[in-house]
N, C-alpha and C positions, 0 to 999 in steps of 0.2 A: 504494500500500500504506500510505502514511502515514495516510490517512483511516481505513482499517480498523483500524490499530493504535490510533489515537486513540479510536475507538468502543469497542474492547475495554478500553482503560484507563478510559474513562468508566464502563463497566459495572462494572468492579472497584471503582472509587471509590464509585459509588452503592450498591453492596452493603455498604459500610462505614458508610453514613449511618444514624443512629438516627432514624427517622421518628416524629413525634408520633402519639399515639393519636387516635381520633375525638373523644373527650371533651376532650382537651387542645386540639385544633384548634377545636372549637366554643367552648370557654371563652375561649381567646385571641382568637378572632374577635370575640366580644361585647365583650371588653375594649378592643380596638382601635376598634370602632364607638363605644363609650361615650366614650372619650377624644377621638375625632374630633369627636363632637357637642359635648362640653364646650369644646374649643378653638374650634370654629366659633362657638358662642355668645359666647365671650370676645372673639374677634376682631370679631364682629358688633357687640358692645356697644361696644368701643373705637371702631370705625368710626362708629357712631351718635353717640357723644359728640363725636368730632372733627368730624363733619359739622355737628352743631348748634352747636358752639363756633365753627367757622369761619364759618357762616352768620350767627351773631350778631355776630361781629367785622366782617364785610364789609357790614353793613347801614348 
């Protein structure tokens, strides 16, 4: 019976959640993708710089 009680409580708690609208979800998804691409380019640039500096130092 504990599993059934747990599932009932989960249903009650999920009914209290304020879910985002479709427009909010789409907008926030694009923001996350944009920030991810920016961070990827930044880390890629740092990696490129370090690779070239280290290869220059080891020559």
